[in-house]
C-alpha positions as CSV (number, residue, x, y, z in Angstrom):
1,M,90.0,-25.6,117.9
2,R,87.2,-23.2,118.9
3,S,86.8,-20.0,117.0
4,P,88.0,-17.0,119.0
5,I,84.8,-15.2,118.1
6,T,81.4,-16.9,118.6
7,T,77.8,-15.9,119.0
8,H,74.5,-17.2,120.4
9,I,71.1,-15.8,119.6
10,L,68.1,-16.3,121.9
11,D,64.6,-15.3,120.7
12,T,63.3,-13.9,124.0
13,S,59.7,-13.8,122.6
14,L,59.8,-17.6,122.6
15,G,62.3,-18.3,125.3
16,R,64.3,-20.4,122.7
17,P,67.4,-20.3,120.5
18,A,67.0,-18.5,117.2
19,A,68.0,-21.1,114.6
20,G,68.8,-20.3,111.0
21,V,69.8,-16.7,111.4
22,P,72.4,-15.6,108.8
23,V,75.5,-14.1,110.4
24,R,78.4,-12.3,108.8
25,L,81.6,-11.4,110.5
26,E,83.6,-8.4,109.2
27,R,86.8,-6.5,110.2
28,L,87.5,-2.8,109.6
29,D,90.7,-2.0,107.9
30,T,90.3,1.1,105.7
31,E,86.8,-0.4,104.9
32,W,84.8,-3.4,106.1
33,S,86.1,-6.8,104.9
34,V,84.0,-10.0,105.1
35,L,85.8,-12.6,107.1
36,A,83.1,-15.3,107.5
37,E,79.5,-16.1,106.8
38,A,77.4,-18.7,108.7
39,E,74.0,-19.5,110.0
40,T,73.0,-20.2,113.5
41,D,72.5,-23.9,114.3
42,S,69.5,-25.5,116.1
43,D,70.9,-24.1,119.4
44,G,71.1,-20.6,118.0
45,R,74.9,-20.7,117.9
46,V,77.8,-20.0,115.5
47,T,81.1,-21.4,116.8
48,D,83.2,-21.8,113.7
49,L,83.7,-18.3,112.3
50,L,87.5,-18.0,112.5
51,R,90.6,-20.1,113.3
52,P,92.6,-18.7,116.3
53,D,95.5,-17.7,114.0
54,Q,93.1,-15.4,112.0
55,L,92.3,-13.1,114.9
56,V,94.1,-9.8,114.9
57,A,93.5,-6.7,117.1
58,G,91.0,-4.3,115.6
59,T,87.4,-3.4,115.1
60,Y,84.9,-6.1,114.1
61,R,81.3,-6.1,113.1
62,M,78.7,-8.9,113.3
63,F,75.8,-8.5,111.0
64,F,72.6,-10.5,111.8
65,D,70.0,-10.8,109.1
66,T,67.0,-10.8,111.5
67,D,64.5,-10.0,108.7
68,S,64.9,-13.4,107.2
69,Y,64.4,-15.1,110.6
70,W,61.2,-13.2,111.2
71,E,59.9,-13.9,107.7
72,R,60.5,-17.7,108.1
73,R,58.5,-17.5,111.4
74,G,55.7,-15.6,109.6
75,E,56.3,-12.5,111.7
76,K,57.3,-8.9,111.1
77,G,60.2,-7.5,113.1
78,F,60.9,-3.8,113.6
79,Y,64.6,-4.2,113.0
80,P,65.4,-5.8,109.6
81,F,69.0,-6.4,110.7
82,V,71.3,-6.0,113.7
83,E,74.9,-4.9,113.6
84,I,77.1,-5.2,116.6
85,V,80.5,-3.4,116.4
86,F,83.1,-4.4,118.9
87,S,86.8,-4.1,119.6
88,V,89.4,-6.9,119.9
89,D,92.4,-5.9,121.9
90,E,93.8,-9.2,123.2
91,V,94.0,-11.8,120.4
92,Q,94.6,-14.7,122.9
93,E,91.1,-14.1,124.5
94,H,87.8,-15.5,123.4
95,Y,85.1,-13.0,122.3
96,H,81.5,-14.2,122.7
97,V,78.9,-11.8,121.2
98,P,75.4,-12.9,122.3
99,L,72.2,-11.4,120.9
100,L,68.9,-11.4,122.8
101,L,66.3,-10.8,120.2
102,N,62.5,-10.2,119.9
103,P,60.4,-8.6,117.1
104,F,60.6,-5.1,118.7
105,G,64.0,-5.0,120.4
106,Y,67.3,-6.5,121.0
107,S,70.2,-6.4,123.4
108,T,73.8,-7.7,123.6
109,Y,76.7,-8.0,125.9
110,R,80.2,-9.5,126.0
111,G,79.7,-13.1,127.0
112,S,82.2,-15.7,128.1
């Protein structure tokens, strides 16, 4: 079964997926709890963060360790990490959280 929360990182400075980026998924209860940790694959994706029965409504955060990615590439990025906080309202839906990344900026959106 596919994880109900997935991500995909594209390095827009290269026009290619960003492989090997450490990703951490957390959920906010009274404080942030780590649910899963992974690393993007060769296609820049993480598709196995949670089982469908683990998804509950609430506030989630994806943490991307972009500093380690830039260091491996021999580059210096302006943002050492990226945090994306989002809400899950419908637990039967799929939440895809893409990250478009370059050394001096990033953007995100709700994907499909």
